[in-house]
C-alpha positions as a Markdown table, in Angstrom:
| # | Residue | x | y | z |
|---|---|---|---|---|
| 1 | Met | 8.2 | -5.5 | -2.7 |
| 2 | Ala | 7.0 | -8.5 | -4.4 |
| 3 | Gln | 3.6 | -9.6 | -5.7 |
| 4 | Val | 1.3 | -10.4 | -2.9 |
| 5 | Pro | -0.1 | -13.9 | -3.2 |
| 6 | Ala | -3.3 | -14.8 | -4.3 |
| 7 | Val | -5.9 | -15.4 | -1.3 |
| 8 | Pro | -7.5 | -19.4 | -2.1 |
| 9 | Lys | -10.1 | -20.2 | -3.6 |
| 10 | Ser | -12.1 | -21.6 | -0.8 |
| 11 | Thr | -10.9 | -18.6 | 1.3 |
| 12 | Arg | -12.7 | -16.5 | -1.3 |
| 13 | Ala | -15.9 | -18.3 | -1.9 |
| 14 | Trp | -16.4 | -18.1 | 2.1 |
| 15 | His | -15.9 | -14.6 | 2.0 |
| 16 | Leu | -18.4 | -13.9 | -0.7 |
| 17 | Leu | -20.9 | -15.9 | 0.7 |
| 18 | Arg | -20.3 | -13.5 | 4.2 |
| 19 | Thr | -21.4 | -11.1 | 2.3 |
| 20 | Thr | -24.5 | -12.1 | 1.3 |
| 21 | Leu | -25.4 | -13.7 | 4.7 |
| 22 | Met | -24.2 | -10.5 | 6.9 |
| 23 | Arg | -25.3 | -7.1 | 6.9 |
| 24 | Arg | -22.0 | -6.0 | 7.8 |
| 25 | Phe | -18.9 | -7.7 | 7.3 |
| 26 | Asp | -16.1 | -6.5 | 9.2 |
| 27 | Pro | -12.6 | -7.5 | 8.4 |
| 28 | Thr | -10.2 | -9.8 | 10.1 |
| 29 | Pro | -6.5 | -9.4 | 11.0 |
| 30 | Asp | -6.3 | -13.1 | 8.6 |
| 31 | Met | -7.4 | -11.2 | 5.6 |
| 32 | Ala | -4.7 | -9.6 | 3.3 |
| 33 | Ala | -4.6 | -6.2 | 2.8 |
| 34 | Ser | -6.4 | -6.1 | -0.5 |
| 35 | Glu | -9.5 | -7.8 | 0.9 |
| 36 | Arg | -9.7 | -5.3 | 3.8 |
| 37 | Ala | -9.4 | -2.4 | 1.8 |
| 38 | Ala | -12.6 | -3.8 | -0.6 |
| 39 | Leu | -14.6 | -4.1 | 2.7 |
| 40 | Ala | -13.8 | -0.8 | 3.4 |
| 41 | Leu | -15.0 | 0.3 | -0.1 |
| 42 | Arg | -17.9 | -2.2 | 0.5 |
| 43 | Ala | -19.1 | -0.2 | 3.9 |
| 44 | Lys | -18.7 | 3.3 | 2.0 |
| 45 | Arg | -21.7 | 2.3 | -0.4 |
| 46 | Val | -20.4 | 4.4 | -2.9 |
| 47 | Gln | -23.2 | 6.2 | -4.6 |
| 48 | Gln | -21.6 | 6.2 | -8.2 |
| 49 | Lys | -21.4 | 9.6 | -10.3 |
| 50 | Thr | -20.9 | 10.0 | -13.9 |
| 51 | Ala | -17.8 | 8.4 | -15.0 |
| 52 | Gln | -15.8 | 11.5 | -17.2 |
| 53 | Gln | -13.0 | 9.6 | -18.5 |
| 54 | Val | -10.9 | 6.6 | -18.5 |
| 55 | Thr | -7.4 | 6.6 | -16.9 |
| 56 | Leu | -5.1 | 3.9 | -18.2 |
| 57 | Leu | -1.7 | 3.2 | -15.7 |
| 58 | Val | 1.1 | 2.0 | -17.3 |
| 59 | Pro | 4.2 | 0.3 | -15.6 |
| 60 | Met | 6.8 | 0.1 | -17.5 |
| 61 | Val | 10.0 | -1.9 | -17.1 |
| 62 | Gly | 13.2 | -0.3 | -16.5 |
| 63 | Pro | 15.9 | 0.0 | -18.8 |
| 64 | Gly | 18.3 | -1.8 | -16.4 |
| 65 | His | 16.0 | -4.5 | -16.5 |
| 66 | Val | 15.9 | -5.3 | -20.7 |
| 67 | Gly | 18.0 | -5.8 | -23.3 |
| 68 | Asp | 16.7 | -3.9 | -26.0 |
| 69 | Trp | 15.3 | -0.7 | -24.7 |
| 70 | Asp | 14.6 | 1.0 | -27.9 |
| 71 | Ala | 12.1 | -1.6 | -28.8 |
| 72 | Val | 10.8 | -1.9 | -25.7 |
| 73 | Ala | 10.1 | 2.0 | -25.8 |
| 74 | Ala | 8.8 | 1.8 | -29.3 |
| 75 | Arg | 6.4 | -0.9 | -28.1 |
| 76 | Leu | 5.0 | 1.4 | -25.5 |
| 77 | Arg | 4.9 | 4.2 | -28.1 |
| 78 | Thr | 2.6 | 1.5 | -30.2 |
| 79 | Thr | 0.6 | 1.3 | -27.3 |
| 80 | Leu | -0.2 | 5.0 | -26.4 |
| 81 | Glu | -0.7 | 5.5 | -30.3 |
| 82 | Arg | -3.8 | 3.2 | -29.8 |
| 83 | Phe | -5.0 | 5.4 | -26.9 |
| 84 | Ile | -4.5 | 8.8 | -28.7 |
| 85 | Ala | -6.7 | 6.9 | -31.9 |
| 86 | Gln | -9.2 | 6.3 | -29.9 |
| 87 | Asp | -12.7 | 7.4 | -31.1 |
| 88 | Cys | -13.6 | 9.1 | -27.8 |
| 89 | Pro | -11.1 | 11.6 | -26.5 |
| 90 | Asp | -11.7 | 11.4 | -22.6 |
| 91 | Trp | -9.4 | 9.3 | -21.5 |
| 92 | Arg | -5.7 | 9.9 | -19.5 |
| 93 | Ala | -2.6 | 7.5 | -19.4 |
| 94 | Ala | 0.5 | 7.7 | -17.1 |
| 95 | Ile | 3.7 | 6.0 | -17.4 |
| 96 | Cys | 6.0 | 4.9 | -14.3 |
| 97 | Cys | 9.4 | 4.0 | -15.1 |
| 98 | Gln | 13.0 | 4.7 | -13.8 |
| 99 | Ala | 13.8 | 6.5 | -17.4 |
| 100 | Arg | 11.2 | 8.7 | -19.5 |
| 101 | Pro | 10.8 | 6.9 | -22.6 |
| 102 | Asp | 10.2 | 9.0 | -25.7 |
| 103 | Leu | 6.5 | 9.7 | -25.7 |
| 104 | Pro | 4.1 | 11.4 | -28.0 |
| 105 | Ala | 3.6 | 15.0 | -27.5 |
| 106 | Asp | 0.2 | 14.7 | -25.7 |
| 107 | Pro | -1.0 | 16.5 | -22.9 |
| 108 | Arg | -3.4 | 13.5 | -21.6 |
| 109 | Ile | -0.1 | 11.6 | -21.3 |
| 110 | Thr | 1.9 | 11.9 | -17.8 |
| 111 | Tyr | 5.4 | 10.4 | -17.2 |
| 112 | Leu | 5.8 | 9.6 | -13.4 |
| 113 | Pro | 9.3 | 9.1 | -12.2 |
| 114 | Phe | 10.8 | 5.8 | -10.3 |
| 115 | Thr | 12.9 | 6.4 | -7.8 |
| 116 | Asp | 12.9 | 3.3 | -5.8 |
| 117 | Pro | 16.3 | 1.4 | -5.8 |
| 118 | Thr | 15.2 | -2.1 | -4.3 |
| 119 | Pro | 16.1 | -4.5 | -6.7 |
| 120 | Gly | 14.2 | -7.3 | -7.9 |
| 121 | Asn | 10.9 | -6.8 | -9.9 |
| 122 | Asp | 9.7 | -3.6 | -9.4 |
| 123 | Lys | 6.3 | -3.7 | -11.2 |
| 124 | Trp | 4.2 | -3.6 | -8.0 |
| 125 | Arg | 5.9 | -1.0 | -6.7 |
| 126 | Lys | 5.0 | 1.1 | -9.5 |
| 127 | Leu | 1.8 | 0.4 | -9.9 |
| 128 | Gln | 1.3 | 1.5 | -6.2 |
| 129 | Val | 3.1 | 4.9 | -7.5 |
| 130 | Leu | 0.3 | 5.0 | -10.2 |
| 131 | Cys | -2.8 | 4.2 | -7.9 |
| 132 | Glu | -1.9 | 6.4 | -5.2 |
| 133 | Ala | -1.1 | 9.2 | -7.8 |
| 134 | Leu | -4.5 | 8.9 | -9.3 |
| 135 | Pro | -6.3 | 11.7 | -7.2 |
| 136 | Ala | -4.1 | 14.0 | -9.0 |
| 137 | Leu | -3.9 | 12.5 | -12.6 |
| 138 | Ala | -8.0 | 12.1 | -12.4 |
| 139 | Lys | -9.6 | 15.0 | -10.7 |
| 140 | Ala | -13.0 | 14.0 | -12.1 |
| 141 | Pro | -14.8 | 10.4 | -11.6 |
| 142 | Gly | -14.3 | 7.9 | -14.2 |
| 143 | Tyr | -12.5 | 4.4 | -14.5 |
| 144 | Ala | -9.1 | 3.4 | -13.6 |
| 145 | Met | -7.3 | 0.4 | -15.7 |
| 146 | Ser | -3.6 | -0.9 | -15.0 |
| 147 | Phe | -2.2 | -1.6 | -18.7 |
| 148 | Asp | 1.0 | -3.2 | -19.5 |
| 149 | Ala | 2.9 | -1.3 | -21.9 |
| 150 | Asp | 3.1 | -3.6 | -24.4 |
| 151 | Asp | -0.6 | -4.2 | -25.0 |
| 152 | Leu | -3.0 | -2.9 | -27.3 |
| 153 | Leu | -6.4 | -1.3 | -26.7 |
| 154 | Arg | -9.3 | -1.8 | -29.0 |
| 155 | Gln | -11.0 | 1.3 | -31.1 |
| 156 | Ser | -14.1 | 2.6 | -29.2 |
| 157 | Thr | -13.2 | 0.7 | -26.2 |
| 158 | Val | -12.8 | 4.1 | -24.3 |
| 159 | Arg | -16.4 | 5.1 | -25.7 |
| 160 | Glu | -18.0 | 1.9 | -24.9 |
| 161 | Met | -16.7 | 2.4 | -21.1 |
| 162 | Leu | -18.2 | 6.2 | -21.1 |
| 163 | Glu | -21.3 | 5.6 | -22.7 |
| 164 | Arg | -22.5 | 2.2 | -20.7 |
| 165 | Gln | -21.9 | 4.0 | -17.4 |
| 166 | Lys | -21.8 | 0.6 | -15.5 |
| 167 | Gln | -21.5 | 0.2 | -11.8 |
| 168 | Gly | -18.2 | -0.8 | -10.6 |
| 169 | Gly | -16.4 | -1.1 | -13.9 |
| 170 | Tyr | -15.6 | -3.6 | -16.7 |
| 171 | Leu | -13.9 | -6.8 | -16.9 |
| 172 | Val | -12.1 | -7.7 | -20.2 |
| 173 | Gln | -13.7 | -11.3 | -20.6 |
| 174 | Ser | -12.9 | -11.4 | -24.6 |
| 175 | Gly | -9.3 | -10.6 | -25.6 |
| 176 | Tyr | -6.8 | -11.8 | -28.3 |
| 177 | Val | -3.7 | -13.3 | -27.6 |
| 178 | Met | -0.7 | -12.6 | -30.4 |
| 179 | Asp | 2.4 | -14.7 | -30.7 |
| 180 | Val | 4.8 | -11.8 | -32.0 |
| 181 | Ser | 7.1 | -14.6 | -33.1 |
| 182 | Thr | 4.9 | -16.4 | -35.7 |
| 183 | Gly | 2.3 | -13.7 | -36.2 |
| 184 | Asp | -0.8 | -15.9 | -35.2 |
| 185 | Ile | -3.7 | -14.8 | -33.0 |
| 186 | Gly | -5.5 | -16.4 | -30.9 |
| 187 | Leu | -8.9 | -15.8 | -28.9 |
| 188 | Ala | -9.4 | -15.6 | -25.6 |
| 189 | Asp | -13.1 | -16.0 | -23.9 |
| 190 | Thr | -15.0 | -18.0 | -22.0 |
| 191 | Arg | -15.3 | -21.8 | -22.7 |
| 192 | Ser | -18.2 | -23.3 | -25.2 |
| 193 | Ala | -19.4 | -26.3 | -26.5 |
| 194 | Ala | -16.9 | -26.1 | -29.4 |
| 195 | Ala | -13.9 | -24.6 | -27.0 |
| 196 | Pro | -14.5 | -26.5 | -23.3 |
| 197 | Met | -10.7 | -25.5 | -21.8 |
| 198 | Arg | -10.8 | -21.7 | -23.6 |
| 199 | Lys | -9.6 | -19.6 | -21.0 |
| 200 | Pro | -11.1 | -16.3 | -20.5 |
| 201 | Phe | -8.6 | -13.4 | -21.2 |
| 202 | Trp | -8.6 | -11.9 | -17.6 |
| 203 | Lys | -7.0 | -14.8 | -16.6 |
| 204 | Leu | -4.1 | -14.4 | -19.7 |
| 205 | Cys | -3.3 | -10.9 | -19.3 |
| 206 | Gly | -3.3 | -8.1 | -16.4 |
| 207 | Ser | -4.8 | -5.8 | -19.3 |
| 208 | Cys | -8.0 | -6.5 | -18.0 |
| 209 | Ala | -10.3 | -4.6 | -15.5 |
| 210 | Ala | -11.1 | -1.1 | -15.3 |
| 211 | Leu | -12.9 | 0.2 | -11.9 |
| 212 | Tyr | -14.7 | 3.1 | -10.8 |
| 213 | His | -12.9 | 5.7 | -9.2 |
| 214 | Asp | -13.6 | 8.5 | -7.5 |
| 215 | Pro | -10.8 | 11.2 | -6.3 |
| 216 | Glu | -13.0 | 12.6 | -3.6 |
| 217 | Val | -13.7 | 8.9 | -2.1 |
| 218 | Pro | -10.0 | 8.0 | -1.0 |
| 219 | Glu | -11.6 | 4.4 | -0.4 |
| 220 | Thr | -11.6 | 3.9 | -4.0 |
| 221 | Thr | -7.9 | 4.9 | -4.5 |
| 222 | Ala | -6.7 | 2.8 | -1.7 |
| 223 | Phe | -8.4 | -0.3 | -2.9 |
| 224 | Leu | -7.0 | -0.1 | -6.6 |
| 225 | Ala | -3.8 | 0.4 | -4.9 |
| 226 | Glu | -4.1 | -3.0 | -3.1 |
| 227 | Met | -5.9 | -4.7 | -5.8 |
| 228 | Thr | -3.2 | -4.1 | -8.4 |
| 229 | Gln | -0.7 | -6.0 | -6.0 |
| 230 | His | -1.9 | -9.2 | -7.1 |
| 231 | Glu | -2.2 | -11.3 | -9.9 |
| 232 | His | -4.9 | -10.2 | -12.4 |
| 233 | Arg | -7.1 | -13.5 | -11.6 |
| 234 | Met | -7.6 | -12.0 | -8.5 |
| 235 | Phe | -9.7 | -8.5 | -9.6 |
| 236 | Pro | -13.0 | -10.1 | -10.4 |
| 237 | Tyr | -12.8 | -11.4 | -6.7 |
| 238 | Leu | -11.9 | -8.3 | -5.2 |
| 239 | Ala | -14.2 | -6.2 | -6.8 |
| 240 | Arg | -17.0 | -8.4 | -5.8 |
| 241 | Leu | -15.8 | -8.4 | -2.5 |
| 242 | Ala | -15.9 | -4.4 | -2.6 |
| 243 | Gly | -19.3 | -4.4 | -4.0 |
| 244 | Gln | -18.1 | -3.1 | -7.5 |
| 245 | Pro | -18.8 | -6.2 | -9.5 |
| 246 | Leu | -17.2 | -5.8 | -13.2 |
| 247 | Gln | -19.2 | -6.2 | -16.1 |
| 248 | Pro | -17.8 | -7.5 | -19.3 |
| 249 | Leu | -17.1 | -5.4 | -22.3 |
| 250 | Ser | -19.2 | -6.1 | -25.3 |
| 251 | Arg | -16.1 | -6.9 | -27.6 |
| 252 | Pro | -12.9 | -8.3 | -27.6 |
| 253 | Ser | -10.9 | -5.4 | -26.1 |
| 254 | Val | -7.2 | -6.1 | -25.4 |
| 255 | Leu | -4.6 | -7.5 | -27.7 |
| 256 | Tyr | -2.0 | -9.1 | -25.7 |
| 257 | Met | 1.4 | -9.8 | -27.6 |
| 258 | Leu | 3.8 | -12.0 | -26.5 |
| 259 | Asn | 7.3 | -13.6 | -27.3 |
| 260 | His | 8.4 | -10.2 | -28.8 |
| 261 | Gly | 12.0 | -10.6 | -26.9 |
| 262 | Glu | 11.2 | -8.5 | -23.5 |
| 263 | Asn | 7.8 | -10.3 | -22.1 |
| 264 | Phe | 8.2 | -10.2 | -18.1 |
| 265 | Gly | 6.9 | -13.3 | -18.5 |
| 266 | Ala | 9.4 | -14.9 | -20.3 |
| 267 | Arg | 11.9 | -14.0 | -17.7 |
| 268 | Arg | 9.8 | -16.4 | -15.5 |
| 269 | Gly | 9.4 | -19.1 | -17.7 |
| 270 | Arg | 5.7 | -18.6 | -18.0 |
| 271 | Val | 4.6 | -17.9 | -21.6 |
| 272 | Gly | 5.0 | -21.8 | -22.3 |
| 273 | Tyr | 1.5 | -22.5 | -22.2 |
| 274 | Lys | 0.6 | -19.0 | -23.8 |
| 275 | Thr | 2.1 | -19.7 | -26.8 |
| 276 | Arg | 0.3 | -23.2 | -26.8 |
| 277 | Phe | -3.1 | -21.7 | -26.4 |
| 278 | Val | -2.4 | -19.3 | -29.4 |
| 279 | Gln | -2.1 | -22.4 | -31.4 |
| 280 | Arg | -4.6 | -24.3 | -30.0 |
| 281 | Tyr | -7.4 | -21.3 | -30.8 |
| 282 | Arg | -5.4 | -19.7 | -33.2 |
| 283 | Ile | -7.8 | -17.9 | -35.5 |
| 284 | Glu | -7.7 | -18.4 | -39.5 |
| 285 | Asp | -10.1 | -16.8 | -41.5 |
| 286 | Pro | -8.5 | -13.9 | -43.4 |
| 287 | Asp | -11.6 | -11.7 | -42.8 |
| 288 | Lys | -11.7 | -11.7 | -38.8 |
| 289 | Leu | -7.8 | -11.2 | -39.3 |
| 290 | Ala | -8.3 | -8.3 | -41.3 |
| 291 | Ala | -10.8 | -6.6 | -38.6 |
| 292 | Ile | -8.7 | -7.3 | -36.1 |
| 293 | Gly | -5.7 | -5.9 | -37.6 |
| 294 | Asp | -8.2 | -2.5 | -38.3 |
| 295 | Asp | -9.3 | -2.5 | -34.7 |
| 296 | Phe | -5.9 | -2.6 | -33.0 |
| 297 | Gly | -4.0 | -0.9 | -35.8 |
| 298 | Leu | -1.7 | -3.9 | -36.6 |
Protein backbone atom coordinates (compact mmCIF):
# COMPACT_ATOMS: atom_id res chain seq x y z
CA MET A 1 0.00 0.00 0.00
CA ALA A 2 1.47 3.34 -1.08
CA GLN A 3 0.64 6.75 0.33
CA VAL A 4 -2.68 7.96 -1.05
CA PRO A 5 -2.23 11.01 -3.30
CA ALA A 6 -3.41 14.38 -2.05
CA VAL A 7 -6.74 15.72 -3.29
CA PRO A 8 -6.19 18.77 -5.58
CA LYS A 9 -6.50 22.08 -3.74
CA SER A 10 -9.29 23.30 -6.00
CA THR A 11 -11.30 20.17 -5.24
CA ARG A 12 -10.75 20.62 -1.52
CA ALA A 13 -12.00 24.19 -1.69
CA TRP A 14 -15.12 23.11 -3.59
CA HIS A 15 -15.92 20.33 -1.14
CA LEU A 16 -15.56 22.66 1.85
CA LEU A 17 -17.77 25.23 0.16
CA ARG A 18 -20.41 22.56 -0.40
CA THR A 19 -20.46 21.79 3.33
CA THR A 20 -21.47 25.40 3.97
CA LEU A 21 -24.06 25.54 1.18
CA MET A 22 -25.77 22.20 1.69
CA ARG A 23 -27.50 20.91 4.79
CA ARG A 24 -26.45 17.39 3.88
CA PHE A 25 -23.44 16.66 1.69
CA ASP A 26 -23.46 13.06 0.51
CA PRO A 27 -20.18 11.57 -0.77
CA THR A 28 -19.75 10.89 -4.46
CA PRO A 29 -17.97 7.92 -6.07
CA ASP A 30 -15.09 10.06 -7.31
CA MET A 31 -14.12 11.12 -3.78
CA ALA A 32 -11.09 9.73 -1.96
CA ALA A 33 -11.83 7.17 0.73
CA SER A 34 -10.66 9.70 3.33
CA GLU A 35 -13.21 12.25 2.11
CA ARG A 36 -16.00 9.69 2.26
CA ALA A 37 -14.95 8.76 5.80
CA ALA A 38 -14.86 12.46 6.73
CA LEU A 39 -18.40 13.00 5.46
CA ALA A 40 -19.61 9.90 7.29
CA LEU A 41 -18.18 11.33 10.50
CA ARG A 42 -19.70 14.73 9.74
CA ALA A 43 -23.13 13.14 9.26
CA LYS A 44 -22.77 11.39 12.63
CA ARG A 45 -22.73 14.77 14.42
CA VAL A 46 -20.66 13.41 17.27
CA GLN A 47 -21.31 14.92 20.67
CA GLN A 48 -17.81 15.19 22.05
CA LYS A 49 -17.33 13.76 25.53
CA THR A 50 -14.55 14.68 27.93
CA ALA A 51 -11.23 13.54 26.47
CA GLN A 52 -9.44 11.43 29.07
CA GLN A 53 -6.11 10.66 27.42
CA VAL A 54 -3.85 11.31 24.43
CA THR A 55 -2.89 8.25 22.37
CA LEU A 56 0.28 8.51 20.30
CA LEU A 57 0.52 6.19 17.30
CA VAL A 58 4.11 5.52 16.25
CA PRO A 59 4.92 3.68 12.99
CA MET A 60 8.55 2.57 13.19
CA VAL A 61 10.74 1.66 10.24
CA GLY A 62 11.81 -1.99 10.27
CA PRO A 63 15.43 -3.16 10.70
CA GLY A 64 15.54 -4.37 7.11
CA HIS A 65 15.05 -0.82 5.80
CA VAL A 66 17.77 0.98 7.76
CA GLY A 67 21.53 0.92 7.98
CA ASP A 68 21.84 1.24 11.77
CA TRP A 69 18.97 -0.37 13.65
CA ASP A 70 20.50 0.33 17.06
CA ALA A 71 20.64 4.06 16.31
CA VAL A 72 17.02 4.04 15.11
CA ALA A 73 15.90 2.19 18.25
CA ALA A 74 17.84 4.65 20.41
CA ARG A 75 16.06 7.58 18.80
CA LEU A 76 12.71 5.90 19.40
CA ARG A 77 13.62 5.46 23.04
CA THR A 78 14.39 9.19 23.29
CA THR A 79 10.98 9.94 21.75
CA LEU A 80 9.28 7.68 24.29
CA GLU A 81 11.23 9.18 27.18
CA ARG A 82 9.77 12.57 26.26
CA PHE A 83 6.31 11.01 26.53
CA ILE A 84 7.19 9.57 29.92
CA ALA A 85 8.53 12.95 31.07
CA GLN A 86 5.19 14.69 30.41
CA ASP A 87 3.83 16.37 33.52
CA CYS A 88 0.41 14.87 32.78
CA PRO A 89 0.43 11.05 32.94
CA ASP A 90 -2.73 10.53 30.87
CA TRP A 91 -1.20 9.33 27.62
CA ARG A 92 -0.75 6.03 25.80
CA ALA A 93 1.69 5.12 23.03
CA ALA A 94 1.69 2.25 20.55
CA ILE A 95 4.65 1.30 18.36
CA CYS A 96 4.14 -0.79 15.22
CA CYS A 97 7.18 -2.47 13.67
CA GLN A 98 8.44 -5.77 12.25
CA ALA A 99 10.81 -6.19 15.21
CA ARG A 100 10.21 -5.28 18.82
CA PRO A 101 12.65 -2.53 19.80
CA ASP A 102 14.01 -2.07 23.30
CA LEU A 103 11.14 -0.23 25.00
CA PRO A 104 10.99 1.48 28.38
CA ALA A 105 9.24 -0.57 31.05
CA ASP A 106 6.09 1.53 31.14
CA PRO A 107 2.59 -0.03 31.01
CA ARG A 108 1.36 2.89 28.90
CA ILE A 109 3.57 1.76 25.99
CA THR A 110 2.32 -1.02 23.70
CA TYR A 111 4.09 -2.87 20.91
CA LEU A 112 2.06 -3.99 17.88
CA PRO A 113 3.82 -6.50 15.59
CA PHE A 114 3.77 -5.87 11.86
CA THR A 115 3.81 -8.99 9.69
CA ASP A 116 2.86 -7.77 6.22
CA PRO A 117 5.73 -8.91 3.91
CA THR A 118 4.75 -6.65 0.99
CA PRO A 119 7.91 -4.86 -0.21
CA GLY A 120 8.27 -1.08 -0.33
CA ASN A 121 7.44 1.73 2.05
CA ASP A 122 5.23 0.27 4.76
CA LYS A 123 4.66 3.35 6.93
CA TRP A 124 1.09 3.79 5.70
CA ARG A 125 0.19 0.15 6.33
CA LYS A 126 1.60 0.44 9.84
CA LEU A 127 -0.50 3.54 10.45
CA GLN A 128 -3.55 1.60 9.34
CA VAL A 129 -2.74 -1.17 11.83
CA LEU A 130 -2.30 1.41 14.59
CA CYS A 131 -5.55 3.23 13.81
CA GLU A 132 -7.57 0.04 13.59
CA ALA A 133 -6.21 -0.94 17.02
CA LEU A 134 -7.30 2.35 18.60
CA PRO A 135 -10.53 1.07 20.22
CA ALA A 136 -8.47 -1.52 22.10
CA LEU A 137 -5.63 0.87 22.93
CA ALA A 138 -7.82 3.73 24.14
CA LYS A 139 -10.99 2.50 25.79
CA ALA A 140 -12.21 6.00 26.68
CA PRO A 141 -12.68 9.16 24.59
CA GLY A 142 -9.51 11.12 23.94
CA TYR A 143 -7.23 12.53 21.28
CA ALA A 144 -5.22 10.35 18.90
CA MET A 145 -2.04 11.59 17.22
CA SER A 146 0.22 9.90 14.69
CA PHE A 147 3.80 10.55 15.77
CA ASP A 148 7.07 9.81 14.02
CA ALA A 149 9.57 7.66 15.90
CA ASP A 150 12.29 10.31 15.88
CA ASP A 151 10.35 13.45 16.85
CA LEU A 152 10.08 14.97 20.33
CA LEU A 153 6.98 16.18 22.19
CA ARG A 154 7.25 19.34 24.25
CA GLN A 155 6.75 19.20 27.97
CA SER A 156 3.13 19.91 29.06
CA THR A 157 1.62 19.28 25.62
CA VAL A 158 -0.54 16.40 26.88
CA ARG A 159 -1.71 18.57 29.77
CA GLU A 160 -2.66 21.41 27.41
CA MET A 161 -4.75 19.13 25.20
CA LEU A 162 -6.67 17.63 28.09
CA GLU A 163 -7.17 20.90 29.95
CA ARG A 164 -8.42 22.84 26.91
CA GLN A 165 -10.73 20.03 25.69
CA LYS A 166 -11.03 21.55 22.21
CA GLN A 167 -13.73 20.25 19.91
CA GLY A 168 -12.22 18.24 17.06
CA GLY A 169 -8.63 18.31 18.23
CA TYR A 170 -5.37 20.18 17.80
CA LEU A 171 -2.91 21.22 15.11
CA VAL A 172 0.80 21.82 15.62
CA GLN A 173 0.97 25.14 13.83
CA SER A 174 4.18 26.18 15.56
CA GLY A 175 7.12 23.83 16.11
CA TYR A 176 10.85 23.41 15.67
CA VAL A 177 13.00 21.73 13.03
CA MET A 178 16.47 20.63 14.13
CA ASP A 179 19.31 19.78 11.77
CA VAL A 180 21.09 17.12 13.81
CA SER A 181 24.18 17.33 11.61
CA THR A 182 24.81 20.95 12.67
CA GLY A 183 22.77 21.32 15.86
CA ASP A 184 20.89 24.28 14.37
CA ILE A 185 17.20 24.76 15.17
CA GLY A 186 14.70 26.67 13.06
CA LEU A 187 11.20 27.84 13.95
CA ALA A 188 8.31 26.67 11.77
CA ASP A 189 5.20 28.82 12.16
CA THR A 190 2.71 30.93 10.25
CA ARG A 191 3.99 33.72 8.05
CA SER A 192 4.70 37.17 9.40
CA ALA A 193 5.95 40.48 8.08
CA ALA A 194 9.44 39.52 9.18
CA ALA A 195 9.19 36.01 7.72
CA PRO A 196 6.82 36.14 4.72
CA MET A 197 7.94 32.74 3.36
CA ARG A 198 7.92 30.79 6.61
CA LYS A 199 5.86 27.57 6.68
CA PRO A 200 3.71 26.28 9.55
CA PHE A 201 4.97 23.14 11.22
CA TRP A 202 2.12 20.94 9.93
CA LYS A 203 3.35 21.46 6.38
CA LEU A 204 6.79 20.07 7.27
CA CYS A 205 6.21 17.16 9.64
CA GLY A 206 3.68 14.36 10.12
CA SER A 207 3.67 14.63 13.93
CA CYS A 208 1.27 17.51 13.70
CA ALA A 209 -2.38 16.65 14.41
CA ALA A 210 -4.25 15.22 17.40
CA LEU A 211 -7.88 14.34 16.62
CA TYR A 212 -10.77 13.51 18.89
CA HIS A 213 -11.47 9.78 19.00
CA ASP A 214 -14.24 7.87 20.75
CA PRO A 215 -13.92 4.06 20.76
CA GLU A 216 -17.71 3.83 20.93
CA VAL A 217 -18.08 5.78 17.68
CA PRO A 218 -16.66 3.62 14.85
CA GLU A 219 -16.75 6.56 12.46
CA THR A 220 -13.96 8.28 14.43
CA THR A 221 -11.73 5.22 14.05
CA ALA A 222 -12.55 4.81 10.36
CA PHE A 223 -11.80 8.46 9.68
CA LEU A 224 -8.40 8.36 11.38
CA ALA A 225 -7.49 5.17 9.50
CA GLU A 226 -8.21 6.86 6.17
CA MET A 227 -6.84 10.30 7.02
CA THR A 228 -3.41 8.97 7.98
CA GLN A 229 -3.01 7.34 4.56
CA HIS A 230 -2.35 10.84 3.18
CA GLU A 231 0.50 13.26 3.60
CA HIS A 232 0.17 15.50 6.65
CA ARG A 233 -0.70 18.57 4.56
CA MET A 234 -4.11 16.98 4.02
CA PHE A 235 -4.92 16.65 7.74
CA PRO A 236 -6.43 20.13 8.38
CA TYR A 237 -8.62 19.90 5.27
CA LEU A 238 -9.95 16.45 6.10
CA ALA A 239 -10.65 17.45 9.71
CA ARG A 240 -12.67 20.45 8.50
CA LEU A 241 -14.54 18.27 6.02
CA ALA A 242 -15.40 15.94 8.90
CA GLY A 243 -16.82 18.84 10.88
CA GLN A 244 -13.95 18.55 13.37
CA PRO A 245 -11.71 21.58 12.68
CA LEU A 246 -8.38 21.55 14.50
CA GLN A 247 -7.26 24.30 16.88
CA PRO A 248 -3.62 25.44 17.09
CA LEU A 249 -1.70 24.46 20.19
CA SER A 250 -0.55 27.48 22.15
CA ARG A 251 3.22 26.94 21.87
CA PRO A 252 5.73 25.22 19.59
CA SER A 253 4.86 21.66 20.62
CA VAL A 254 6.93 19.24 18.52
CA LEU A 255 10.59 19.13 17.53
CA TYR A 256 11.33 17.44 14.20
CA MET A 257 14.87 16.13 13.81
CA LEU A 258 16.40 15.70 10.37
CA ASN A 259 19.78 14.75 8.92
CA HIS A 260 20.44 12.20 11.64
CA GLY A 261 21.30 9.53 9.08
CA GLU A 262 18.11 7.48 8.87
CA ASN A 263 15.38 10.00 7.98
CA PHE A 264 12.79 8.45 5.70
CA GLY A 265 12.67 11.66 3.70
CA ALA A 266 16.37 11.38 2.92
CA ARG A 267 15.71 8.12 1.08
CA ARG A 268 13.32 10.04 -1.15
CA GLY A 269 15.66 13.02 -1.57
CA ARG A 270 13.23 15.33 0.21
CA VAL A 271 15.13 16.85 3.13
CA GLY A 272 17.24 19.35 1.19
CA TYR A 273 14.68 22.12 1.32
CA LYS A 274 14.06 21.43 5.02
CA THR A 275 17.78 21.79 5.68
CA ARG A 276 17.66 25.16 3.92
CA PHE A 277 14.54 26.05 5.93
CA VAL A 278 16.43 25.52 9.19
CA GLN A 279 19.22 27.81 8.07
CA ARG A 280 16.81 30.49 6.90
CA TYR A 281 14.86 30.55 10.16
CA ARG A 282 17.66 29.54 12.51
CA ILE A 283 17.26 30.58 16.14
CA GLU A 284 20.41 32.24 17.45
CA ASP A 285 19.34 33.70 20.79
CA PRO A 286 21.13 31.59 23.45
CA ASP A 287 18.36 32.06 26.00
CA LYS A 288 15.73 30.81 23.55
CA LEU A 289 17.90 27.83 22.63
CA ALA A 290 18.39 27.00 26.30
CA ALA A 291 14.62 27.13 26.87
CA ILE A 292 14.04 24.82 23.89
CA GLY A 293 16.59 22.42 25.31
CA ASP A 294 14.74 22.37 28.64
CA ASP A 295 11.31 21.88 27.04
CA PHE A 296 12.40 19.03 24.78
CA GLY A 297 15.07 17.38 26.92
CA LEU A 298 17.91 18.14 24.53
